[in-house]
N, C-alpha and C positions, 0 to 999 in steps of 0.2 A: 774048364771055366766054371766058377761057382755061379749058380743061379740064385737070383733074389727069391725070397720066400713069396709064395702066392698069397696075396692079401684078399680077404673076403670083401666083396663089394658091399659097401654099407648104404649106398644110395638106392632109391627105388628106380628101377630100370626105365620105366615109361614116364616118369614124372619130370616136369619142367621146373627146375629149381631157380628159375629166374622169374617165375610168376609170383604175384602177390600172395603173401601168406605169413603165418606165424610159424617160427621154427625154434625148437629147443636145441641148443648146441652145447657140447662139452669139449673143451680143449685141455689137453694134459701136457705137462712138461715131460720131456724125455727122461726115462728112468724114474719117473714120479718123485723127483727131488723136491723137497719142501723149500719153497723159494719165495712165493708171493705174499704169504701172510702167516700169522700164527693164530691159533684158536686158543683164546684165554677166557676161561669162565663162559664157554659156549659163544663167545663173540669173536668176530674177525678183526684182527689187528694187522693192518697192511704193513709190509716192509717197504723200503724205498722202491723196489721193483713192482710190487703190487700197486703202489701209488701211480706208477707210470701206466699200468694197465687201466686203472680206474679213470685216469684223465683221458686216455685215448678212447675208452668205451663211452664216456660221457660226451665226446665230441665226434663220434663216428658218423653221425647224421650230417655233419658239415661236409663230408667228403663222399658219402655213398647214400643211395636211396634206401636207407634203413633206419628204423627206430630201435634203440635198445630198450625194450620194455622193462626188463628186470634182470639182475645178475648178482652173482656172488663170486668173490675172488677167494678161493680156498688156498691152502698152502702149496698144493702141487697141481691144481686144475682150476678151471673156471667153468661155471654154468651160466648160460644166458638165454633169454628169449629175445629173438630178433623178429621184427616185423619188416619184411621186405616189400617195397612198393616202387617198382621201376617207373611208375608214372611221375614220380618226383624227379627223375633224371632226364635231362634233355640231351645228354651226351651219348649214353649207350645203356643197354640192358645188362645189368650185373646179375650173375647167379650167386647163390649162397656160397659156393666154392670160391668164386672170384673175391668176394668180400672177406671171407675167412682167410684166404691166402694172403691178401694184402694186409689184413690185420696182423697176421702172424709175422710177415716180413717187417712191417713197420715197428711192431713191438720188439722184435728181436734186435733191430738196429738201435732203438732207443735204450734198451736194457744193456746191450753190449757197449754202448758209449760210457756207461757207468762202471762196468765190470773190469776187474783186473785179475787174470787175463780175460780179454773180451770174448773169447770163443767158448766160455764156460756155460753158455745158455743155449738150449735147443728145445723147440717144441717137438712133440711126437709128430710123426709124418702126417697122419690123417686127423680126422676129428669125428666125433659122434654127432649125429643129428637126428631129429625126429620132427616130422611135419605135425604141427598141432592141428587136429582135425575138428575140434568142437570146444565149446566153452567149458564143459566139465573137465576135459583133458587139460585145458589151459590153466584152470585153477588148481588142479592136482599137481601140475608141473611147477607152478609158482610156489605152492606149498612145499614141494620137495626142495626147491632152491632155498627157500627161507629156512627150512629145517636142516639144511646140509651142515652148518657148523655144529649143531647139536649132535647130529649123527657122527660127525668126525670124532668128537670126544668119546662117544660111546663105542664106535666101531673101529677105532684107530688100529687095533690089531687085526682087523679083517677088511683090508682095502677093497676087496671085491664087492663088498656090500655098499660102497659109496656111490657106485654108478647105478643109474636107474635101469 
C-alpha cells in the first residue's frame, strides 16, 4: 500500500490558534495554476474567479470572528492579514485552521459553480501562516503584500522568491 508523503508541520506546536491575534496567511492554488488575476503594469487585474475571492474576503467578518486587515489576490495565490477575535463570536471559538478551511470550501464551491468542467479548481492541501508578533513585523508584512504584484513581474521566472 502506498503511503502518503509525510508533511512538515507548519503550525507552532504549543500555540493556541484560536486566541486573539494577527496572522499572515498565504493560500495557493494546486499546481500554482494562474487563475485569480493577471498582473498588468505591476497592477492586479482580477479574473471572474478572483472577483469571487475578493467578494468573499470582504464579507468574511459577517460569518466568522475575523477581520481581513489587508490582502492581495495574485494569479496563483493570495496573501492576507487576518485579525482573529473570538470575543466577537457567541457561537463557538474558531481557530485559524477552521476559518481557512471554511473559506477554502466556500470559495471552491462558488468557483466550481462557474467552471466548466467544475472540478478543474483545487486549493493546495495546506496553507502557510505566520503569527504577527509586533508592529514592526506587521508593517513589514503589509509592505510585502503591497509589493507582491511588482515582485511578480520581476521574479516571474523564479516563483520560489514570491513566498516570504
